[in-house]
N, C-alpha and C positions, 0 to 999 in steps of 0.2 A: 667959842662954840655956847650958845645959851643954855642947851639941853644936854644931860649927862645920862647914859644907861647904867643902871647897877644891876648886878645880880646876886640873889640869896640862894645858896646851895642847900636845898632842904635837907639832903642827906638821909633820905627815906629809900625804902626797898625799890620804889617805883623811880628814883633817881630823878625827883622834880627841881625844876628851877623857877624861881619867884622873880620877874624882871620888874623894876622900877625904873620910871622915866623922871628925872629931876630937872625943873626948871632952876639953873644955877644962880639966878639973881634972887629968887624967893625962897628957895630950898624946898618949894612945894613939890610933892611927888604923886604918880600914879603907881598904884600897884596893880600888876597883871597877874590873875589866877592864883591869889594866895592861898596856899596850901594850908598853912598854920600862921594864926594870927600873932602868936608871942614871937616869931620869927620876924615878923614884918615890924611890930612894935620895938623890939630891941635893935634891930638895924637902924631905924629911924631915929631912935634915942641917941644911939653911938654916933651916927652921922648928922646929927641936928637937922634932920628932916621933917616936913610937915605933910602928914598923910591927906591928901584932898580929893581923891577918886579913886575907884576900883574899877576895872576892866575884866571882863570874864568872857573866855572863848566858848565854854560849853559847860555842862551841867555836871560834869563827873567829879566826885567826893574830892579828889585830890587836886581838884582846880578851884573849888568853892568853899572847900571846909574851913577857912579862917574868917570867912566873911561875917557871919553873925556876929561874932566876937568883935571884930573890927568896927562895925558899923553901930554896936552897942556902945563902944567909946568914941567914936567919931561920927559927928553928923554930917555924912558925905554921900555923894550920889555913886550909885552902882550902875554900870553900863553892862549891857549883855543882851544875848539873843531874844528877841521878842518870840520866836518859835520854841523857846524853852522856859517860859514863864511858869508852866505848871510844874517845873523841876526846880526853878530858882526864883520863888515867889518874892525875894527881896531885891529884884532888880528895880531900880526907879526909872531909868532910860532905857526902855526896850529898843532894840536895834535890828534893822534888816538891810538886805543889800541895798548898796548905794546911798546908805545914811551917812551923814556927815556930823561931826561935832567939833569941839575946840577944847584944847587944854593950854591955858596962857599964850594964845595966838598960834598954837600949832593945830594944823588941820589934820583931822583924822578920819579916814574914809574905812568904810566898813564893807567887806566881800563875804558874800554868803559862800560857805564851802562845806554844804552836807557829804556825809560820807561816814566819818568816825560816829559823829551823832548827826541827827537830822537837822537841828539847828544851829550847829557850829559856824562861828563867825570868825574872821580874823581882823585885825586892825593894820591898815597900810599907813604909813606916815612918809608921804612923798619927800617932806623937806628934811626928814632925818635918813632918806634912803633905807627906811625900815619896815618890815612886816613882822606882827607878832602873831604868830599861827598856831598857837596851842597844839593840839595833837594833829593836825591835818598833813602838814610837811614837816618831816623829821630831817635832820642832817643826813644824807644817804638813805631815806627811807619815809616811810609815812605810817599813819596810825592805823590801829587795827579797824575793820569795817564792822562796827557793831551794829549800827542801826540803817545806814544808808546802802544803797545797791552800788554794784561795781561801776554802772554808767555814772550815777551821780559823782562817787568818788574821783573817777577819771577826768570829769568835766571840772570838779573843783581844783584838782592839781593843775589842769591846764589853765584854769584862770590863775593861779599863782606863777606858774611857769610864763604866763605872758607880762608879768611885771617887769620894770626895767631890770637888766642884767646885774647891775650894781647893787640892786636892794638886799640889805642883810636881813637873813633869816633867823629870827628869834623864836626858836621852839620851846617846848616846856620840859623835855626829859634828856637827859645823858644816855641817850642809846646808841651814839654813834659809834662805837667799836663793833657792837653786834651786827648793826646795819652795814658796815663796812666788810665784814666778813660775809654776809648774806651777798653783797654787791659783787664781790669777788667770785662767788659762786655761781652768779648769773652770768657775768661778763669777765671770765678770768684772763683775756686778752687785753683788757682796756687799760691802757698805761697810766691814764689819768686816775683811774680807781686803784691801781696798783701803788701809785705814790701817794695817794691821799689816805689810804689804808695804813701805810707804813707811818705817816705823819701823826694820824690819830693814835696810833699804838704807841708812839713816842710820849705825846700829850698825855694819856691816860696813865701810862707808867710814871710819869711825874705828878701825878693827881691833877692835872689841869683840864680845865674847860675845854671843848671843843666847838663851842659856838661863839658867835655867831657865824653861820656859813653866808654865803650868797645865792643869788638865783643862778647866776652865771656858773657857780661852781656844781650846783645841783643838777643843771642841765648836763653837765659833763660826766657826773659821777652817780647820780641816784637813778637806779634802776627803775623807779617808779614814775619818774618824769621823762624816761627814755622809751616808754613803751608807745605803740602806735594806735592801739584800739583799747575800749573797755573789756574785750575778751582776754587781750594780754594781761591787761592791769589785773583781771580778776585771778587768772592763773599765778601770776607772781606772787600776788598778795596770798593765795592758799598756799603756796610754797614757804613763804616766810613765815606763816602761822605754824608751820609745823619744821621750821628750820632748827 
């Protein structure tokens, strides 16, 4: 396999993860939503990786915090949402829905997913069966609705739900345990949710990561992908906000 995916656990209060995609021939890497520069620098040094690109999903500080320092040390392009340039002025390649670009021959497709923020984008890589989805879709959950409407968020999640079922879901926070508890509250009789909640509990008790998920698994166990209207989405999103 030419490409390898790495994870850095930020170990912060928000339980962020920084994902890296490595071209294993050149050891060049992309950093996605780098919370802290020093963590990326140290990881690259330890594993002899060359930072070549940064991809951003949206403007929140825990996703872009490390970028200014990283670009001061490395002359590298920053890809991110065109609609959020006013929040992220250091983007050098502004992206919008249906845009495409390459990393070492790997094709990356941009999908616009407003809801958490208005300009939020995700990076879909068909060749790796992977989507890097920031704070839009979580394992067994979704992000808070800070800027968008329920209608927008519902349609954004439908866009992700329509990806191939085998697509691996790389989100940016370790929220799966609390999401599983909420999913059980919404669908207590769902056997797939019961089983997955138990698996998640075991993983977290051993300090293990619960990601990536898959679109197929989310369709079975994520209440936000199982709603059938924007109104129903709004109702359970409000419930989750106060759960």
